[in-house]
VMD Tcl script that draws the C-alpha trace (Angstrom):
set ca {
  {-77.10 139.97 170.95}
  {-80.67 138.44 171.86}
  {-80.42 135.01 169.92}
  {-78.15 132.10 169.91}
  {-77.60 128.99 168.02}
  {-78.85 125.84 169.51}
  {-79.39 122.24 168.32}
  {-82.65 120.63 169.53}
  {-84.85 117.57 168.94}
  {-88.35 118.62 168.05}
  {-90.01 115.10 168.73}
  {-89.17 111.55 169.50}
  {-87.12 110.04 166.77}
  {-86.63 113.20 165.11}
  {-83.56 114.83 163.64}
  {-80.92 117.05 165.35}
  {-81.96 120.69 164.19}
  {-79.83 123.63 164.14}
  {-82.18 126.46 165.15}
  {-82.09 130.10 166.36}
  {-83.42 130.67 169.85}
  {-83.63 133.60 172.27}
  {-80.92 133.61 174.98}
  {-82.43 132.69 178.13}
  {-82.51 134.54 181.35}
  {-81.54 132.84 184.59}
  {-84.21 132.51 187.17}
  {-83.98 132.18 191.05}
  {-81.19 129.86 191.99}
  {-79.83 129.53 188.35}
  {-76.71 130.59 186.58}
  {-76.47 131.01 182.58}
  {-73.43 129.27 181.21}
  {-71.92 130.55 178.09}
  {-71.11 127.11 176.67}
  {-67.64 126.56 175.08}
  {-67.75 122.71 174.52}
  {-70.04 119.83 175.13}
  {-69.45 116.32 174.81}
  {-71.84 113.87 172.91}
  {-72.72 110.81 175.05}
  {-74.50 107.78 174.00}
  {-77.05 108.67 176.51}
  {-78.11 111.61 174.61}
  {-79.90 108.89 172.39}
  {-82.47 108.76 175.08}
  {-83.58 112.29 174.07}
  {-83.24 111.72 170.36}
  {-85.29 108.45 170.65}
  {-87.68 109.53 173.44}
  {-86.73 106.82 175.76}
  {-87.64 108.63 178.84}
  {-91.09 109.29 180.19}
  {-92.14 112.98 180.24}
  {-89.57 114.54 178.02}
  {-90.82 118.03 177.01}
  {-89.88 118.80 173.35}
  {-88.14 120.51 171.72}
  {-85.33 119.59 173.88}
  {-81.53 120.48 173.62}
  {-79.47 117.53 174.58}
  {-76.04 117.65 176.20}
  {-74.84 116.92 179.58}
  {-70.91 117.19 179.27}
  {-70.94 120.87 179.22}
  {-68.08 122.99 179.75}
  {-68.15 126.90 179.88}
  {-68.24 130.26 181.80}
  {-70.99 131.66 183.96}
  {-72.03 135.05 182.30}
  {-75.14 135.65 184.32}
  {-76.71 134.72 187.75}
  {-80.24 134.53 188.94}
  {-81.94 135.81 191.96}
  {-80.53 134.62 195.29}
  {-77.29 133.31 193.78}
  {-74.41 134.30 195.96}
  {-71.74 131.75 195.91}
  {-71.30 131.58 192.12}
  {-70.00 134.65 190.11}
  {-69.88 135.74 186.65}
  {-66.67 134.56 184.86}
  {-66.13 131.54 186.90}
  {-65.38 128.40 184.77}
  {-68.01 125.58 185.25}
  {-69.16 122.33 184.02}
  {-72.56 120.53 184.20}
  {-72.91 116.85 183.97}
  {-75.73 114.09 183.84}
  {-76.78 114.96 187.45}
  {-78.86 118.14 186.95}
  {-79.03 119.16 190.74}
  {-81.16 118.15 193.72}
  {-84.01 119.59 195.87}
  {-82.57 118.95 199.33}
  {-86.05 118.23 200.58}
  {-86.90 114.64 199.49}
  {-86.14 111.57 201.85}
  {-82.95 110.53 199.68}
  {-81.65 114.05 199.89}
  {-82.22 114.37 203.66}
  {-80.26 111.21 203.98}
  {-77.52 112.58 202.03}
  {-77.99 110.51 198.90}
  {-78.21 113.63 196.61}
  {-77.62 111.49 193.55}
  {-80.93 109.72 194.28}
  {-82.87 112.90 194.64}
  {-86.46 112.19 193.64}
  {-86.94 115.28 191.39}
  {-84.63 113.16 189.03}
  {-83.27 116.27 187.26}
  {-80.98 115.32 184.39}
  {-78.84 117.88 182.37}
  {-80.10 117.90 178.74}
  {-82.90 115.67 179.33}
  {-85.32 117.30 181.99}
  {-83.96 120.77 181.10}
  {-82.03 121.90 178.17}
  {-78.49 120.97 177.83}
  {-75.19 122.15 176.05}
  {-75.93 121.64 172.33}
  {-76.42 125.48 172.45}
  {-74.42 128.61 172.89}
  {-76.16 129.58 175.93}
  {-77.83 127.36 178.83}
  {-79.35 127.75 182.21}
  {-78.51 125.31 185.14}
  {-79.41 125.25 188.77}
  {-76.33 125.97 191.05}
  {-76.41 122.43 192.70}
  {-75.50 121.19 189.26}
  {-72.28 123.20 188.97}
  {-68.75 121.93 188.95}
  {-65.56 124.18 189.06}
  {-63.34 123.62 186.09}
  {-59.74 123.79 187.21}
  {-57.13 125.96 185.22}
  {-55.35 123.12 183.89}
  {-58.15 121.81 181.76}
  {-59.25 123.30 178.48}
  {-63.12 123.29 177.88}
  {-62.70 120.39 175.20}
  {-60.62 118.42 178.03}
  {-63.29 119.16 180.68}
  {-66.53 118.33 178.79}
  {-66.01 114.47 178.81}
  {-64.98 114.32 182.21}
  {-68.46 115.43 183.36}
  {-69.74 112.11 182.42}
  {-67.29 109.41 181.19}
  {-64.81 110.88 183.54}
  {-66.83 111.14 186.76}
  {-68.40 107.81 186.17}
  {-65.09 105.75 186.11}
  {-63.21 107.91 188.63}
  {-66.09 108.14 190.99}
  {-66.57 104.15 190.82}
  {-63.00 103.36 191.34}
  {-62.46 105.63 194.36}
  {-65.60 103.97 195.91}
  {-64.80 100.46 195.05}
  {-62.90 99.53 198.19}
  {-59.67 98.92 196.47}
  {-56.49 100.24 197.95}
  {-53.13 101.41 196.07}
  {-51.16 98.32 194.99}
  {-54.35 96.11 194.62}
  {-55.27 94.35 191.32}
  {-58.05 96.44 189.62}
  {-59.33 95.43 186.20}
  {-60.87 97.70 183.72}
  {-63.32 95.57 181.26}
  {-63.63 97.46 178.00}
  {-61.24 99.92 176.35}
  {-63.60 102.43 174.77}
  {-65.12 105.79 175.66}
  {-65.29 104.87 179.49}
  {-62.59 102.21 179.62}
  {-59.74 104.41 178.21}
  {-60.33 106.87 181.10}
  {-60.83 104.08 183.42}
  {-57.33 102.75 182.85}
  {-55.83 106.14 183.18}
  {-57.50 106.78 186.53}
  {-56.76 103.30 187.91}
  {-52.99 103.69 187.12}
  {-52.86 107.34 188.64}
  {-54.59 105.86 191.82}
  {-51.73 103.55 192.16}
  {-53.78 100.26 191.51}
  {-52.01 97.35 189.75}
  {-54.09 98.11 186.62}
  {-55.32 95.38 184.24}
  {-57.10 95.92 180.89}
  {-59.41 93.33 179.48}
  {-60.80 93.84 175.96}
  {-61.61 91.66 172.72}
  {-58.61 90.99 170.64}
  {-54.99 92.01 170.41}
  {-55.47 95.14 168.81}
  {-56.21 97.23 171.80}
  {-53.07 95.85 173.87}
  {-50.66 98.43 172.88}
  {-53.11 101.49 173.70}
  {-53.96 99.82 176.84}
  {-50.59 99.85 177.91}
  {-49.57 103.35 176.72}
  {-52.55 104.39 179.00}
  {-50.98 102.97 181.93}
  {-52.19 99.24 182.23}
  {-49.60 96.91 183.59}
  {-51.16 93.97 181.84}
  {-53.56 93.27 178.99}
  {-56.04 90.33 178.75}
  {-57.53 89.33 175.48}
  {-60.78 87.80 176.33}
  {-61.06 86.05 172.96}
  {-57.71 84.19 173.69}
  {-58.06 83.32 177.22}
  {-60.21 82.98 180.28}
  {-60.35 86.36 181.84}
  {-61.32 85.12 185.26}
  {-58.48 82.69 185.26}
  {-55.86 85.31 184.14}
  {-57.09 87.54 186.92}
  {-56.53 84.83 189.48}
  {-53.11 84.12 188.24}
  {-52.37 87.83 188.99}
  {-53.88 87.30 192.66}
  {-57.28 88.21 191.83}
  {-59.00 91.55 191.33}
  {-59.90 93.80 194.31}
  {-62.32 95.54 191.87}
  {-63.44 95.06 188.26}
  {-64.70 98.13 186.54}
  {-67.13 96.73 183.86}
  {-67.56 99.72 181.18}
  {-68.89 97.38 178.58}
  {-72.78 96.85 177.65}
  {-72.35 93.08 176.97}
  {-73.83 90.89 179.90}
  {-71.68 87.82 178.96}
  {-68.51 89.70 178.99}
  {-69.44 91.00 182.66}
  {-70.18 87.49 183.76}
  {-67.02 86.04 182.50}
  {-64.90 88.11 184.66}
  {-66.77 87.39 188.11}
  {-64.62 84.34 188.77}
  {-61.56 86.67 188.77}
  {-62.60 88.70 191.79}
  {-60.20 88.35 194.92}
  {-61.75 87.66 198.27}
  {-64.13 90.46 199.22}
  {-63.81 91.79 195.53}
  {-66.40 93.80 193.57}
  {-67.36 93.71 190.12}
  {-68.48 97.56 189.63}
  {-71.21 97.99 186.95}
  {-71.31 101.37 185.03}
  {-72.05 100.01 181.73}
  {-75.86 99.20 181.31}
  {-76.28 95.76 180.00}
  {-79.51 93.94 179.21}
  {-78.83 91.07 181.58}
  {-75.96 88.96 183.19}
  {-75.40 85.84 184.92}
  {-73.59 85.22 188.12}
  {-73.14 81.92 190.10}
  {-74.13 82.41 193.74}
  {-71.59 79.89 194.87}
  {-68.78 82.16 193.43}
  {-70.11 85.05 195.22}
  {-70.70 83.26 198.49}
  {-67.40 81.31 198.60}
  {-65.30 84.67 198.48}
  {-67.67 87.14 200.01}
  {-67.78 88.73 196.45}
  {-70.36 91.31 195.35}
  {-71.55 93.05 192.27}
  {-72.51 96.67 192.71}
  {-73.99 99.27 190.31}
  {-72.58 102.67 190.39}
  {-74.22 105.91 189.54}
  {-71.89 108.57 188.12}
  {-72.14 111.09 191.02}
  {-73.07 114.65 191.83}
  {-71.58 118.01 190.85}
  {-68.85 117.74 193.65}
  {-67.71 114.30 192.28}
  {-67.51 116.02 188.98}
  {-65.41 118.62 190.33}
  {-63.18 116.20 192.26}
  {-62.81 114.15 188.82}
  {-61.50 117.30 187.04}
  {-59.14 118.45 189.84}
  {-57.63 114.77 189.98}
  {-57.41 114.88 186.03}
  {-55.82 118.26 185.84}
  {-53.06 117.32 188.40}
  {-52.27 113.73 187.27}
  {-52.51 114.28 183.49}
  {-55.58 112.31 182.89}
  {-57.07 113.19 179.47}
  {-59.83 111.77 177.18}
  {-59.04 111.13 173.52}
  {-61.49 113.32 171.60}
  {-62.78 113.89 168.17}
  {-63.79 117.70 167.98}
  {-66.75 118.90 165.53}
  {-68.26 122.51 165.43}
  {-71.95 122.88 166.64}
  {-73.39 123.17 163.19}
  {-72.13 119.71 162.42}
  {-73.90 118.33 165.55}
  {-75.93 115.76 163.63}
  {-72.84 114.28 162.00}
  {-70.89 114.30 165.21}
  {-73.96 112.42 166.86}
  {-73.94 109.93 164.18}
  {-70.05 109.32 164.53}
  {-70.54 108.77 168.18}
  {-73.44 106.40 167.58}
  {-71.44 104.41 165.00}
  {-68.97 103.30 167.76}
  {-66.02 104.32 165.56}
  {-64.96 107.39 167.37}
  {-61.79 107.26 169.25}
  {-63.03 107.76 171.84}
  {-65.43 110.88 172.86}
  {-67.03 113.33 170.58}
  {-66.99 116.94 171.50}
  {-68.99 119.91 170.15}
  {-67.20 123.35 170.25}
  {-69.19 126.63 169.92}
  {-66.51 128.81 168.44}
  {-66.05 132.48 169.60}
}
mol new
graphics top color blue
foreach p $ca { graphics top sphere $p radius 0.5 }
foreach p [lrange $ca 0 end-1] q [lrange $ca 1 end] { graphics top cylinder $p $q radius 0.2 }
display resetview
């Protein structure tokens, strides 16, 4: 076999096209992954719409990749054919720029992004640098592993770096593609987990995922309700609505952090609220490949799973529109078949 199926975007604003391509050969420092599953993320719209400077088209999107190494390039010794691996948003690092030399690998100035600066997982075979690889544990299927490479790592890594300790009140703002995983991770980490969302309809779901309490932000003031519970050591904001984020700041405990992982246009914060309790607002980048590996290992051991809608590769355009509609519950995943 010399050709494969791939779904590409040929120009900014263009459609997702199913095409035949030559199967690529790995170069030095690369592996070839036989893709088994790839999640569809809202960030894939950056490629579709051309909202990133310098994208080279045609481009294959997809940064929630799960598969098996089937070939390695020159100089690759630590990775072997047959290993189950994933690749996420962070597409590797150079180990030479100033952020890399200081240990901030996530901020590598090469800014490599899977499915954006190089072809991603909407194809049957893809190339990836070894610095972008995460091992998939035996306890996860490819469909289960894929969404953990973006939605999973983003929530897990932010929570474990929030400063909250087991037993602390931790709130998850938004119960969607990110939030439904955030609730599970927070509960499994031993936090007193509070879910916040609009309306009563998600209360039962939130509690089934592990939330001890549910706050309907349309019926009560979320900040006041959090203070009744002792104040939140951390609030994980998974929404993209600035007003909803701002409304929770007053619910932080002394030294509490509002962790932003949803990209809102803007938000407001009263300096006196931050000053008086030494509270803070912090943005959190998802993480590097080893963080993805930690995420999957934790999820496999503790039973954290995303809720997925699964489509075959040839229905990628339909699956993408399903994701963009906001109606999916909660992640959309492509599978390659055999």
